[in-house]
C-alpha positions in Angstrom: 0.0 0.0 0.0 1.4 3.4 -1.0 2.0 6.2 1.6 -0.7 8.2 -0.2 -3.2 5.3 0.1 -2.4 5.0 3.8 -2.9 8.7 4.5 -6.2 8.6 2.5 -7.5 5.6 4.3 -6.6 6.9 7.7 -8.5 10.2 7.0 -11.5 8.4 5.6 -11.6 5.9 8.5 -11.0 8.6 11.1 -13.8 9.9 13.3 -15.5 13.1 12.3 -13.9 15.1 15.1 -10.4 13.9 14.1 -11.0 14.9 10.4 -12.3 18.3 11.6 -9.2 18.8 13.7 -6.9 17.7 10.9 -8.6 20.2 8.6 -8.1 23.1 11.0 -4.6 22.2 12.1 -3.2 21.1 8.7 -5.0 23.3 6.3 -2.2 25.8 5.7 0.4 23.0 5.9 -1.5 20.8 3.4 -1.8 23.7 1.0 1.9 24.2 1.1 2.6 20.5 0.5 0.2 18.5 -1.6 -3.2 20.1 -1.6 -4.2 22.8 -4.1 -6.9 25.4 -3.8 -9.0 27.6 -6.0 -7.2 30.9 -6.3 -9.1 34.1 -6.5 -10.0 34.8 -10.1 -10.2 31.1 -11.0 -13.9 31.1 -10.2 -14.6 32.7 -13.5 -14.0 29.4 -15.1 -14.2 27.3 -11.9 -12.9 24.2 -13.5 -10.2 21.9 -12.1 -8.7 18.6 -12.9 -7.4 16.4 -10.1 -5.3 13.3 -10.3 -6.1 10.3 -8.1 -5.3 11.2 -4.4 -5.0 14.9 -5.0 -6.7 17.2 -2.5 -8.3 20.6 -3.0 -9.4 23.2 -0.5 -12.7 24.7 -1.6 -13.2 28.5 -1.0 -15.8 29.4 1.7 -18.4 30.9 -0.7 -21.9 30.1 -1.9 -21.2 27.7 -4.7 -22.2 24.4 -6.3 -19.5 21.8 -6.7 -20.1 19.6 -9.8 -18.2 16.4 -10.4 -17.9 16.3 -14.2 -15.9 13.1 -14.5 -14.3 10.6 -12.0 -15.1 10.3 -8.3 -14.6 12.8 -5.5 -14.7 12.5 -1.7 -15.8 15.7 0.0 -15.8 16.5 3.7 -16.8 19.8 5.3 -16.3 21.1 8.8 -19.4 20.8 11.0 -21.2 18.4 8.7 -21.6 14.8 10.2 -21.7 13.4 6.7 -19.0 12.9 4.1 -20.0 12.8 0.4 -18.9 10.7 -2.5 -19.7 12.5 -5.8 -19.6 10.6 -9.1 -19.8 12.0 -12.6 -22.8 14.2 -12.9 -23.4 14.6 -9.1 -23.2 18.0 -7.4 -23.3 19.4 -3.9 -24.2 23.0 -2.8 -21.7 24.6 -0.4 -22.7 27.5 1.8 -20.7 30.7 2.5 -18.4 29.9 5.4 -18.2 26.1 4.7 -14.7 24.9 5.2 -14.5 22.0 2.8 -11.9 19.7 1.3 -12.3 17.4 -1.7 -10.1 14.5 -2.7 -10.0 12.7 -6.0 -10.7 9.0 -5.5 -10.0 8.6 -9.2 -8.7 11.1 -11.8 -11.5 13.6 -11.9 -12.7 16.9 -13.4 -14.8 19.2 -11.4 -16.4 22.6 -11.7 -17.2 25.1 -9.0 -20.1 27.4 -9.9 -20.5 30.5 -7.7 -24.1 31.4 -7.0 
């Protein structure tokens, strides 16, 4: 099992409070290391492509996240549920949501600001 797979499995299997703590404590560190984020100005197009295992910090705005291809795992702070989005699925995010998404397979996604 690769190191990335172990990290992914440990986050997915972790309890909700542990994932929330990891999001808060490691958000800036993960951005600097392996996670990417939507930069200001990118929302005009709002399209991203992620390779398997890549993580993405979603901006805290009112928006709809659409999985156009592949499979995404999404978690957001304060929400007891995690979400698996397949091609064609979408999820509305509210202003202030702190959310992270990870590609379970190579994926294309779009963030549509409302």
